[in-house]
C-alpha positions in Angstrom: 122.8 162.9 93.7 124.1 160.2 91.4 122.8 162.0 88.3 125.0 165.0 88.6 128.1 163.8 86.9 130.7 165.6 84.9 129.4 165.9 81.4 128.3 162.2 81.1 125.3 161.3 83.3 125.8 157.9 84.9 123.7 155.4 86.8 125.1 153.4 89.7 124.4 149.7 90.5 125.9 147.9 93.5 125.9 144.6 95.3 127.2 143.9 98.9 128.0 140.6 100.5 129.3 139.8 104.0 130.4 136.5 105.5 131.4 135.5 109.0 134.4 133.5 107.5 135.6 130.1 108.8 137.1 131.0 112.2 135.0 133.7 113.9 131.8 133.2 115.8 130.4 136.7 115.2 130.5 139.0 112.1 131.8 142.3 113.3 131.8 143.8 109.8 129.1 146.2 108.7 128.2 147.8 105.4 125.9 150.4 103.8 125.0 151.0 100.2 122.6 153.3 98.5 122.8 153.7 94.7 120.4 156.7 94.7 122.6 158.6 97.1 125.7 157.3 95.5 127.0 156.5 99.0 128.8 153.3 100.2 130.6 152.3 103.4 132.4 149.3 104.8 133.4 149.0 108.5 135.3 146.3 110.4 134.7 146.4 114.1 137.5 145.6 116.6 137.9 145.0 120.3 135.8 145.2 123.4 134.7 141.6 123.9 133.0 141.1 120.6 131.5 144.6 120.8 133.2 145.4 117.5 129.9 144.8 115.7 128.3 147.6 117.7 131.1 150.0 116.8 130.9 149.2 113.1 127.1 149.4 112.9 127.0 152.7 114.9 129.8 154.2 112.8 127.8 153.5 109.6 124.5 154.7 111.0 126.1 158.0 112.2 127.8 158.5 108.8 124.6 157.7 106.8 122.6 160.2 109.0 125.4 162.8 108.5 125.4 162.5 104.7 121.6 162.4 104.5 121.4 165.5 106.7 123.8 167.3 104.4 121.9 166.3 101.2 121.0 169.8 100.1 124.5 171.2 100.6 126.0 168.1 98.9 123.7 168.6 95.9 124.9 172.1 95.5 128.6 171.2 95.9 128.4 168.2 93.5 126.8 170.5 90.9 129.8 172.8 91.3 132.2 169.8 91.1 130.5 168.8 87.8 131.4 172.3 86.4 135.0 171.9 87.3 135.0 173.9 90.6 138.1 172.4 92.5 137.2 174.3 95.7 133.9 172.4 95.8 135.7 169.0 95.6 137.7 170.0 98.7 134.4 171.0 100.4 132.9 167.6 99.7 136.0 165.9 101.1 135.8 168.1 104.2 132.1 167.2 104.7 132.9 163.5 104.6 135.9 163.9 106.9 133.7 165.7 109.5 131.1 163.0 109.2 133.7 160.3 110.1 135.0 162.5 113.0 131.5 162.9 114.2 130.9 159.1 114.1 134.2 158.6 115.9 133.0 160.9 118.7 129.7 159.0 119.0 131.3 155.5 119.1 133.9 156.7 121.7 131.1 158.2 123.8 129.1 154.9 123.7 132.1 153.0 124.9 132.8 155.5 127.7 129.2 155.2 128.9 129.2 151.4 129.0 132.1 149.5 130.7 131.5 146.3 128.6 131.9 148.3 125.4 135.2 149.9 126.5 137.9 149.6 123.9 135.6 149.0 120.9 136.3 150.8 117.7 136.1 150.2 113.9 137.7 150.8 110.6 135.7 152.9 108.1 136.0 153.3 104.3 133.3 155.5 102.8 132.7 156.5 99.2 130.4 159.1 97.8 130.0 159.3 94.0 128.7 162.5 92.4 129.7 165.4 90.2 132.0 163.2 88.1 134.0 162.1 91.1 134.3 159.4 93.7 135.1 160.9 97.1 136.6 158.7 99.8 137.0 159.1 103.6 139.0 156.5 105.3 140.3 155.3 108.6 142.0 151.9 109.3 142.8 149.0 107.0 139.6 148.4 105.0 140.2 149.4 101.3 138.7 151.1 98.3 139.8 150.2 94.8 138.8 151.7 91.4 138.9 149.3 88.4 139.1 150.9 85.0 139.7 149.0 81.8 141.3 146.2 83.8 143.7 148.6 85.6 143.4 148.9 89.4 143.9 152.0 91.6 144.0 151.5 95.3 142.5 154.8 96.6 142.9 154.2 100.3 146.1 153.6 102.3 146.2 151.1 105.1 146.7 152.6 108.6 148.7 149.7 109.9 151.9 149.4 111.8 153.3 147.2 109.0 152.5 149.8 106.3 154.0 152.6 108.5 157.2 150.7 108.8 157.3 149.9 105.1 156.7 153.6 104.2 159.5 154.7 106.4 161.9 152.1 105.3 162.1 150.3 108.6 161.3 146.9 107.1 161.5 145.3 103.7 158.5 144.1 101.6 159.6 140.5 102.3 159.7 141.1 106.1 156.2 142.7 105.9 154.9 139.6 104.1 156.2 137.3 106.8 155.1 139.5 109.7 152.5 138.3 112.3 151.5 141.9 113.1 149.6 142.6 109.9 146.4 143.3 111.8 147.8 146.0 114.1 146.0 149.2 113.0 147.3 152.6 113.9 144.0 154.5 113.5 140.4 153.5 114.3 137.0 155.2 114.6 136.1 155.3 118.3 139.4 154.3 119.9 139.7 157.9 121.1 137.3 160.8 120.8 139.1 162.1 117.7 140.7 160.5 114.7 142.7 161.7 111.7 140.8 160.9 108.5 142.3 160.4 105.1 140.3 161.9 102.2 140.7 161.5 98.4 138.9 162.1 95.2 139.2 160.4 91.8 137.4 160.9 88.5 134.6 158.6 87.6 133.6 157.4 84.1 131.0 155.0 82.7 132.4 151.5 82.8 134.3 152.0 86.0 133.8 149.6 88.9 134.7 150.1 92.6 135.4 147.5 95.2 135.1 148.4 98.9 136.3 145.6 101.2 137.5 144.7 104.7 140.9 143.1 105.3 139.2 139.7 105.6 139.3 139.9 101.8 142.3 142.0 100.8 144.5 140.2 103.3 144.3 137.2 101.0 144.9 139.0 97.7 148.3 138.2 96.3 148.3 141.2 93.9 146.1 143.9 92.4 145.6 141.6 89.4 143.4 139.4 91.6 141.1 142.4 92.1 140.7 142.5 88.3 140.1 138.7 88.0 137.5 138.9 90.7 135.6 142.0 89.8 136.4 143.4 86.3 134.4 141.3 83.9 131.6 139.2 85.4 128.3 140.6 86.6 128.9 142.4 89.9 127.0 139.9 92.0 129.3 137.2 90.7 132.3 139.3 91.5 131.2 139.9 95.1 130.4 136.2 95.6 133.8 135.2 94.1 135.5 137.5 96.5 133.9 135.9 99.5 134.7 132.4 98.1 138.3 133.3 97.5 138.9 134.5 101.1 137.2 131.5 102.6 139.1 129.1 100.3 142.4 130.7 101.5 141.6 130.3 105.2 138.7 132.6 106.1 140.4 133.7 109.3 138.4 136.9 109.5 135.0 138.3 108.6 134.8 139.1 104.9 132.8 142.0 103.3 132.8 143.3 99.7 130.7 145.9 98.0 131.1 146.1 94.2 129.8 149.2 92.5 129.3 149.5 88.7 129.1 152.9 86.9 126.9 152.8 83.8 125.8 155.4 81.3 122.4 156.8 82.4 
């Protein structure tokens, strides 16, 4: 799929790193990357007596199976996207959205069947690159950024209580910075049998890089400029390692996961 890009064929290279951090006993983050498929996911499990790692792993597994099962349909849609068919871009977004909803139903079902897993759920930020676009499907407070010529675009929006209050003018930015409730998420995969999924698409060009990360990293970033410092210039494996190091140096209170994807001319 990665070859079918708008006008300019591209090749994808990625690296992923995950670290338990300095405070947690178990790493409840999970990730998936496949450069041939152009498909990448990070998930941050929450709740249920350390069963978050089951939720995050199951979510990613379900989503991977969903996208793999739709490979032929996606190939057709991404071909249309490459020719400028806007309806096809919406169809790809819808397909990813349904994949996350299906994963949500499965994670919720697992928790319902097993009392010790009750309450487990996970964030999910997924990206599919093809047809000249990066398509995102997102729930929770993991993030997806695009870096282009040292400028940063945050593609996802945090589904957190703090962000909700900020958006609706209920608190100031300064109050948000000081808040102890930064980790309270308003949407999660598996919390109920249904979840509202955000989708987006942005154009992709050779030279672009993408960062998918859990809040164990972005919670320590002071500005978007730090994303540039970490991931824009050095080889991508150095960028991922620097991201993990930065989060640990600043406290490492949570699990830390980063996927860095590089878009090269084919």
